[in-house]
C-alpha angles and dihedrals in degrees: 000000000000124000094245090069097048117084132198121208110273095215102036124066127188088258090059092049092049089050092052089046094052092048092050094047092052090047094054098039105036108021108034096030097193117150143168134203112232123199124199124199113261101234092190093058101033112083116207129198128224093289096050093257126130133204092215126016123209121206130207119239112290120265111218111221128186113226146141112266131203112195109204115218111265123246126213110227116198119202140147091288094052134256124343132185117228122187142145141206134218115212123196116198130192101242097210093055093052091046091053090049092050090235130125125178113234137191110274093033113132120233126202116200131158093350091304125111120223134181118219111235099166133045121175141157101219103155121081123175108240087354092282121140092217091063104059109171115170142035118206123198125185117202131184124213116265132190120251089229091059094054092064088210110184125181113242112240111230 
């Protein structure tokens, strides 16, 4: 595509974007101070069958990430087996910080927050500075509560 058809925001320069990035990074990392630990599946240790399923999953060491967290109000679900608590969290990550760390949350990652395990089921990049696709700013991940027993977490013997 030629340069004559690409447009840059008229009222936002790269310096403005860098300033907004630095303010948000400081806000998330040093003022708010919320974080989650994210665990990715260890593909070297986890053996899968023909269908991509595994009897036991092994996870890499957790990666601590600063973010803004929105804890959605829990719902009590009643079924034949009794009461169960269902909830989810929304995590808002500073994109530049994750890029510099070489880390990106993915669907299926396990999140440990506040002593509760969640599994990420949505990852999007909804926020653009000045609405321009060259100025991606945020990564949003939504995760639902999962039971520790359903994770099949096993410690790797070393």
